[in-house]
Structures are given as structure tokens and as C-alpha cells.
C-alpha positions in Angstrom: 59.4 -25.6 37.4 57.3 -22.5 36.9 57.2 -23.3 33.2 55.7 -26.8 33.9 53.1 -25.3 36.2 52.2 -22.7 33.6 51.8 -25.3 30.9 49.5 -27.4 33.2 47.5 -24.4 34.3 47.0 -23.2 30.7 46.0 -26.8 29.6 43.4 -26.9 32.3 42.0 -23.5 31.3 42.0 -24.5 27.6 40.2 -27.7 28.3 37.6 -25.8 30.3 36.9 -23.7 27.3 36.7 -26.8 25.1 34.0 -28.1 27.4 32.1 -24.8 27.4 32.2 -24.6 23.6 31.1 -28.2 23.3 28.2 -27.6 25.7 27.1 -24.5 23.8 27.1 -26.5 20.5 24.2 -28.5 21.9 22.1 -25.3 21.6 22.4 -25.2 17.8 20.8 -28.0 15.7 23.4 -30.0 13.8 26.4 -28.2 15.3 27.7 -31.3 17.0 27.5 -33.3 13.8 29.9 -30.8 12.0 33.6 -31.6 11.7 34.3 -29.0 14.5 31.7 -30.6 16.7 33.1 -34.1 16.1 36.6 -33.0 17.1 35.3 -31.3 20.2 33.3 -34.5 21.0 36.4 -36.6 20.8 38.1 -34.2 23.2 35.3 -33.6 25.6 33.3 -36.9 25.8 36.0 -39.0 27.6 36.1 -36.5 30.4 32.3 -35.9 30.6 31.3 -39.6 30.5 32.2 -40.5 34.1 30.3 -37.5 35.4 27.2 -38.5 33.3 27.4 -42.0 34.9 27.3 -40.5 38.4 25.0 -37.5 38.0 21.6 -38.3 36.4 20.0 -35.6 34.2 17.3 -33.4 35.8 14.5 -33.8 33.3 15.9 -32.5 30.1 18.8 -30.7 31.7 22.2 -32.4 32.0 24.2 -30.8 34.8 27.1 -33.1 34.7 29.1 -30.8 32.4 28.8 -28.0 35.0 30.2 -30.3 37.6 33.0 -31.4 35.3 34.0 -27.8 34.6 33.9 -27.1 38.4 36.2 -30.0 38.9 38.6 -28.6 36.3 38.5 -25.1 37.9 39.2 -26.6 41.4 42.1 -28.6 39.9 43.5 -25.4 38.4 43.1 -23.5 41.7 44.8 -26.4 43.5 47.6 -26.3 41.0 48.1 -22.6 41.6 48.1 -23.1 45.4 50.6 -26.0 45.1 52.9 -23.8 43.1 52.6 -21.0 45.6 53.5 -23.4 48.4 56.5 -24.8 46.6 57.8 -21.3 45.6 57.4 -19.8 49.1 59.1 -22.7 50.9 
């Protein structure tokens, strides 16, 4: 059981980093058009799209990726707490 929780927790953390790297690529011209950027876009865009539909950009700043990362972090924290509750009972 602990192995499954560790895999899920690690996957959530890795996906958070994928989102962060994808967001940082927007700061560099042409970076998202590279092969690496295209792979990250295929991984990140399906998760980011619902947030972009709900949260409009503030001028030129899109804060939806920040909210998406916070949701992932809360999910990881919830997963840890759920594991603690299962182990201690």
C-alpha cells in the first residue's frame, strides 16, 4: 500500500515540475516550438486547459497555471494525509 502511495505522490510531484518547466519555457522565444517544448505541451496543456477556461488572464498575465500547480500541491498533501490516516488506524 505504501508503494502505491509513493508512486502517486512522486507522479504528482513530477507533474508539478513538468508544469513549472512548461511555464518557464514561455519566457524564452521559440522554446515551446522545440521538440522538448512540444512534448511538454502534450503533457501539460490537457491539465491546464480547464483552468484557462475558468480563470481569465489578467492583462498579459495568465495565472491559471499557478492555480493548477496549487491544485496539484493540495492533491499531494491530501494524499499524504490520507496515507497517514490509513497507516495510523
